[in-house]
N, C-alpha and C positions, 0 to 999 in steps of 0.2 A: 361359494366361488364360481368363477368365470371360464368357460375353457376356452381356449385359442380358438381362432377363427383359423390358422393353418399352421403345421407345423412345419417346419425344412429341415430336415436331416444330414448333416453335412460332413463325409468320411470318406477317408482314404483307401477304405474296405468296402464293398461293392457287397458282398455277402453279410455283412454285420448290418450294414444299413439296409439292404432288403430285410430281412428276421427282425429288428426292430420295427421296422414299419410295418409289418403283418403283426408283430405283438397290438401296437397301437389300436391299428384296426380293427382289430378284432373286442377290443373293449371299448375303440369311440368313431364309429363308424359314419360320426358326423362331422369328424373334423379333416381340413384340405391336410394331406401327409404326401409332402414332395422330399423328396429324393433328390440330391444333388453333389456327384461325385467328384472330390478334389483333395489336396494336398493343406493344411492350415500354412506349411512356410512358402506355399509361392501366394507370394503376397496378392499379384493379379487375379487370381480366380479367386478370394478370400474376399480382394475388394469388389468384382463381377457380383458374387454371391448378395454380398451387401447392399449392394446398390441394386440390384432387382426386385429382393426381398424386402428393406428394409425393416428388422426385427426389432420387436420390441422389446425383445429380452433374448438374452445369449446366456447359454447355460456352454461354458466352455471345458472339457472332458477329454479333448486331446492332450496326448501322453507317452512318451517313453517310462514304463515305470516298471520295469526287472530291474532291484536292485544287482544285484550282479553283473546283468548283461551292461546295461549301464556304466558299472567302475569299469569294464571292459571297450567299453565303446563312449568315452564322454564326447566325442567332439558331435555327437550322431545325438547325444542326451541334452546338449545346449542347441543343437540347432533347432531341434523339434518342441524341446519343451518352452525352453525360454521364446526364442524368436515368432516359432508358431503363434505363441502365444501373445507377444507384441505386435504381428499382424492383426490375431482378432480384435486386440482391446482399442486397438487405430481406429480397424475399421468401426468398431461398434460405437465409439466414439465421434467417428468421421461421419457417419449415416444416422446419427440420433436413436440408437436403441437407447430404451430408458431404463433398463438394467445387464451388467455383466457380471454372472455367477460363475468365478472360478472353480473346480473342483480340484482342491486341492492334496495335502496329505501328511498324515502323523507326521511323516519323517521328515518335513518341510519345520519342524522345531528344534533348533543349535544340530542341523543337518549334522551331520556321520558321514554320507554317503551323494553323489553327483545327482543321484534320481531326488534326493531330500535338497540340497543345495538351489539345481535348477528349479525344482516348484519355491520353493525360498524367493527365490529371486525374482520369480513370478508375482509373487506376494507383493514384493516391493514395488513393482515395475505399478500394480492395482493401485495400492497404496500411493504411486505419487500421480497416477494420476486422480484420481479422490482429492490430493490437495492444487489441481490445474482446475478446481470448480467448473468442470465441466456436466453439461445436462444430463450426463448417463453414470448411472449410479454403481461404482465397479465394489465388487465384495466377496471374499471367500471363504467356502468352507473346507474345512478337513475332514477327510476321512481315515481311517484306519484302515483293515484288510476289510474289505465289503465282500460277503456272503453271494456265493453265486458270478460275481463278477470276471472278465478276461484278466488271469494272472491270479488271481483268491489262491492263499497260500494254503487253504482248507482242504480243499483237495491233496493237495500235494503231500499235505499234513497224514490224512486220513489215508493215504497209499505206503506212505513210510510208518506208521504208527500199526500196521496189517500184516505189513512187513517184518515187524519185530525193533522198529529204530534203528537210528535214530531220529530222531525231529529235528532236522534243520533250519533253525531261526537265522535271519540275517538281519 
């Protein structure tokens, strides 16, 4: 495998971006790792970053993913998950990214929640872009609960079990 010459971390949360940069640098000190702070919902900022770096591959993981909170705030789920993804997809196409990898969820399969539905819409956006025969390859990968990720249910389940239950499942 060939290591990338540069990794651009685009994130709204500077602390998470900083921690990720440090983690990567501890393993790969020969890769140029750049942090750009911004919001995927800000189309101008997304385009600015794509124009500046012209990434070859994009891993798009920006999303609101907390199921109960997104039931309470569906507008924000749609705004961030759907329109943020649309901004990133359009920028990848416009600036010639070879690959766009969308991080989806198992909750996009026959969605029963707002969050799952927004992720399914994003998958449909990628399907549409694929049918447009652009030079960018658009793919989605679906994950379930990822151990150690932000918002992972595992620490919650552990606390609930230690407290004698019940264990809540959404």
